C-alpha positions as semicolon CSV with decimal commas, in nm:
position;residue;x (nm);y (nm);z (nm)
1;M;7,910;4,819;3,847
2;A;7,812;5,090;4,094
3;T;7,440;5,152;4,144
4;R;7,279;5,491;4,080
5;E;7,256;5,542;4,456
6;E;7,623;5,456;4,510
7;L;7,722;5,702;4,240
8;H;7,511;5,974;4,400
9;I;7,667;5,910;4,741
10;Q;8,014;5,945;4,591
11;A;7,946;6,239;4,357
12;G;8,058;6,578;4,481
13;W;8,094;6,489;4,850
14;T;8,414;6,551;5,045
15;I;8,269;6,392;5,359
16;P;8,242;6,011;5,391
17;L;7,884;5,890;5,362
18;V;7,746;5,542;5,430
19;K;7,407;5,377;5,428
20;I;7,288;5,278;5,774
21;D;6,955;5,105;5,829
22;G;6,848;5,211;5,481
23;V;6,936;5,578;5,531
24;V;7,233;5,776;5,399
25;E;7,431;5,913;5,694
26;R;7,770;6,064;5,772
27;K;8,011;5,780;5,842
28;T;8,114;5,952;6,167
29;L;7,770;5,875;6,314
30;T;7,800;5,498;6,270
31;E;7,897;5,410;6,627
32;K;7,644;5,644;6,789
33;L;7,360;5,503;6,582
34;K;7,444;5,151;6,698
35;T;7,346;5,241;7,056
36;M;7,078;5,501;6,987
37;K;6,778;5,270;7,027
38;S;6,890;5,169;7,377
39;R;6,947;5,526;7,497
40;P;6,780;5,615;7,831
41;V;6,474;5,838;7,813
42;R;6,296;6,034;8,086
43;E;5,918;6,050;8,098
44;D;5,919;6,429;8,075
45;D;6,164;6,447;7,784
46;I;6,054;6,662;7,490
47;F;6,186;6,575;7,144
48;L;6,211;6,825;6,859
49;C;6,237;6,631;6,534
50;T;6,303;6,784;6,193
51;Y;6,469;6,719;5,862
52;P;6,784;6,936;5,824
53;K;6,724;7,303;5,741
54;S;6,364;7,297;5,860
55;G;6,374;7,547;6,146
56;A;6,523;7,341;6,428
57;H;6,717;7,627;6,592
58;W;6,412;7,852;6,576
59;T;6,168;7,597;6,718
60;W;6,408;7,471;6,985
61;E;6,440;7,821;7,126
62;I;6,063;7,864;7,122
63;L;6,009;7,535;7,307
64;N;6,260;7,635;7,574
65;M;6,079;7,966;7,625
66;I;5,745;7,788;7,651
67;V;5,883;7,552;7,916
68;G;6,050;7,841;8,099
69;G;5,733;8,050;8,078
70;K;5,912;8,362;7,954
71;A;6,088;8,509;7,651
72;E;6,438;8,445;7,780
73;Y;6,710;8,291;7,561
74;T;6,875;7,968;7,665
75;K;7,236;7,983;7,776
76;H;7,367;7,751;7,507
77;W;7,308;7,684;7,138
78;K;7,071;7,408;7,028
79;N;7,373;7,183;6,970
80;S;7,402;7,146;7,347
81;A;7,094;6,922;7,337
82;S;7,157;6,733;7,013
83;L;7,055;6,369;7,055
84;I;7,308;6,248;6,801
85;H;7,604;6,479;6,869
86;R;7,606;6,491;7,250
87;T;7,712;6,192;7,458
88;E;7,481;6,012;7,700
89;V;7,679;6,163;7,987
90;E;7,637;6,516;7,852
91;L;7,264;6,469;7,797
92;E;7,222;6,317;8,142
93;E;7,356;6,638;8,292
94;L;7,072;6,842;8,140
95;A;6,797;6,944;8,381
96;S;6,445;6,814;8,326
97;P;6,246;6,861;8,121
98;R;6,510;6,810;7,855
99;I;6,430;6,946;7,510
100;M;6,637;6,732;7,277
101;Q;6,672;6,789;6,906
102;T;6,737;6,539;6,629
103;H;6,712;6,480;6,253
104;L;6,675;6,104;6,297
105;L;6,386;5,893;6,171
106;P;6,138;5,733;6,413
107;R;6,292;5,386;6,365
108;Q;6,632;5,525;6,464
109;M;6,512;5,686;6,787
110;P;6,541;5,548;7,144
111;E;6,279;5,276;7,189
112;L;6,170;5,416;7,526
113;L;6,037;5,730;7,355
114;L;5,720;5,549;7,250
115;E;5,688;5,343;7,566
116;R;5,700;5,651;7,787
117;R;5,477;5,856;7,557
118;C;5,719;6,147;7,543
119;K;5,612;6,472;7,381
120;V;5,731;6,510;7,021
121;V;5,717;6,824;6,808
122;Y;5,782;6,762;6,439
123;V;5,850;7,057;6,209
124;Q;5,843;7,022;5,831
125;R;5,938;7,275;5,563
126;N;5,863;7,316;5,195
127;P;6,109;7,075;5,025
128;K;6,204;7,338;4,766
129;D;6,323;7,591;5,023
130;C;6,477;7,314;5,230
131;A;6,683;7,197;4,932
132;V;6,814;7,548;4,862
133;S;6,914;7,604;5,224
134;Y;7,075;7,260;5,249
135;F;7,275;7,319;4,929
136;C;7,399;7,657;5,048
137;Q;7,524;7,514;5,376
138;M;7,684;7,206;5,223
139;S;7,846;7,387;4,929
140;Q;7,944;7,727;5,069
141;Q;8,028;7,697;5,437
142;V;8,333;7,560;5,612
143;R;8,372;7,511;5,986
144;K;8,687;7,647;6,147
145;D;8,773;7,306;6,293
146;N;8,758;7,144;5,947
147;A;9,115;7,025;5,890
148;S;9,070;6,993;5,513
149;Q;8,911;7,338;5,483
150;Q;8,687;7,196;5,212
151;V;8,314;7,243;5,176
152;A;8,109;6,926;5,223
153;F;7,969;6,929;4,869
154;T;8,165;7,045;4,563
155;G;7,911;6,971;4,290
156;S;7,668;7,203;4,112
157;W;7,315;7,298;4,220
158;D;7,171;7,068;3,952
159;E;7,379;6,778;4,084
160;F;7,277;6,848;4,441
161;L;6,909;6,875;4,353
162;R;6,927;6,538;4,179
163;I;7,082;6,359;4,475
164;F;6,863;6,551;4,723
165;T;6,553;6,428;4,541
166;D;6,690;6,072;4,549
167;G;6,767;6,095;4,921
168;C;7,143;6,061;4,877
169;V;7,225;6,334;5,130
170;P;7,289;6,311;5,508
171;Y;6,967;6,197;5,681
172;G;6,823;6,063;5,358
173;S;6,510;6,164;5,169
174;I;6,303;6,455;5,299
175;F;5,995;6,288;5,154
176;H;6,054;5,962;5,340
177;H;6,148;6,156;5,654
178;V;5,819;6,346;5,667
179;K;5,608;6,044;5,577
180;E;5,768;5,819;5,841
181;W;5,711;6,077;6,115
182;K;5,353;6,133;5,995
183;R;5,287;5,758;6,023
184;V;5,390;5,735;6,389
185;S;5,054;5,855;6,522
186;E;4,874;5,620;6,282
187;V;5,076;5,311;6,372
188;H;5,098;5,379;6,746
189;K;4,743;5,461;6,850
190;G;4,720;5,718;7,127
191;F;5,070;5,854;7,066
192;E;5,015;6,216;6,971
193;I;5,272;6,427;6,792
194;C;5,248;6,802;6,742
195;Y;5,303;6,855;6,368
196;V;5,408;7,208;6,276
197;Q;5,461;7,363;5,933
198;Y;5,755;7,603;5,896
199;E;5,554;7,827;5,663
200;D;5,270;7,847;5,916
201;M;5,519;7,966;6,176
202;K;5,636;8,237;5,936
203;Q;5,281;8,345;5,865
204;D;5,148;8,346;6,222
205;C;5,414;8,252;6,476
206;V;5,196;8,343;6,775
207;A;4,928;8,092;6,674
208;Q;5,184;7,813;6,633
209;I;5,353;7,894;6,964
210;R;5,011;7,871;7,129
211;R;4,952;7,531;6,963
212;M;5,286;7,398;7,088
213;A;5,228;7,532;7,440
214;E;4,886;7,367;7,460
215;Y;5,028;7,040;7,328
216;L;5,297;7,048;7,598
217;D;5,028;7,117;7,862
218;R;5,201;7,445;7,938
219;P;4,957;7,720;7,831
220;L;5,079;8,074;7,887
221;P;4,915;8,416;7,920
222;E;4,834;8,549;7,573
223;E;5,088;8,829;7,591
224;K;5,368;8,576;7,648
225;Y;5,309;8,419;7,308
226;Q;5,372;8,752;7,138
227;E;5,680;8,817;7,351
228;I;5,824;8,478;7,254
229;A;5,744;8,535;6,886
230;D;5,921;8,872;6,896
231;A;6,227;8,734;7,078
232;C;6,250;8,450;6,826
233;S;6,221;8,660;6,512
234;F;6,499;8,574;6,266
235;K;6,695;8,893;6,332
236;N;6,666;8,881;6,712
237;L;6,742;8,510;6,744
238;K;7,040;8,526;6,509
239;N;7,183;8,816;6,710
240;A;7,124;8,636;7,041
241;N;7,289;8,316;6,921
242;E;7,595;8,493;6,785
243;K;7,646;8,757;7,055
244;N;7,469;8,661;7,378
245;K;7,500;8,286;7,413
246;D;7,776;8,073;7,558
247;Q;7,962;7,939;7,252
248;T;8,077;7,608;7,405
249;F;7,856;7,391;7,185
250;H;7,855;7,616;6,881
251;N;8,006;7,508;6,549
252;R;8,226;7,800;6,456
253;W;8,234;7,888;6,088
254;Q;8,492;8,063;5,874
255;D;8,454;8,438;5,833
256;G;8,195;8,517;5,570
257;S;7,988;8,203;5,634
258;S;7,629;8,256;5,735
259;G;7,636;7,956;5,967
260;Y;7,301;7,807;6,062
261;F;7,117;8,135;6,009
262;R;7,116;8,228;5,641
263;K;6,790;8,399;5,539
264;G;6,506;8,198;5,689
265;E;6,267;8,296;5,412
266;C;5,992;8,116;5,222
267;Y;6,044;8,163;4,849
268;S;5,803;7,915;4,699
269;E;5,479;8,068;4,576
270;S;5,271;7,801;4,744
271;V;5,339;7,573;5,036
272;K;5,411;7,216;4,926
273;R;5,308;6,988;5,209
274;V;5,431;6,631;5,210
275;S;5,147;6,400;5,306
């Protein structure tokens, strides 16, 4: 008899899912995850780690502007620096300092990350808003290169919320994800991570940009923080990504899909922080 978890993994999904190292993942990632822990890491690498739909595109652009010292958009989309989707050869071609993005858990990351004390920025979002955004992308959007032309999830919102809560979605449970990343600094003494709350960025982006810049040891003139915040507003960043950037590494969506940028709002009355 199938377990509750197995039923959840099968229910409503049109994409093959498997459990790898205790985490539900897309089956297509199996081979890449086998070699992930042995991936090479540079001492000046910067890792942006988030659960899906937690502001990765937004924060990645901000981090690139901090490193560059000016409010200038990167040439490519965030996907160009995805730890899981780009090959080792492609990532090796990136100039230092590389700002790599991932949704993986700490135990799935390259082992050299801890040894070399790389900088890590972890962004978390209210699970309620994250669930809504995740459901909308999985149930409403289809990429143009999708041969089946089917959405990833065909079930109802109630069904999705149930399996989301149980962690039976790609990248597993948001609650376990946040807790495991929060434990890194506790378990590995002296390894500091910059923890950022999505809702805090919405409320006072300048203050959070300043925090990240100071953590990266790259403080900027005060006016630069405001310039970066303005350039990375939802409207401006969405326009830049869709109209100004090289589209080589962009996942193209069918007409009518909102893609990665849907609304970017905070709807919950109070911020629910996972501790």
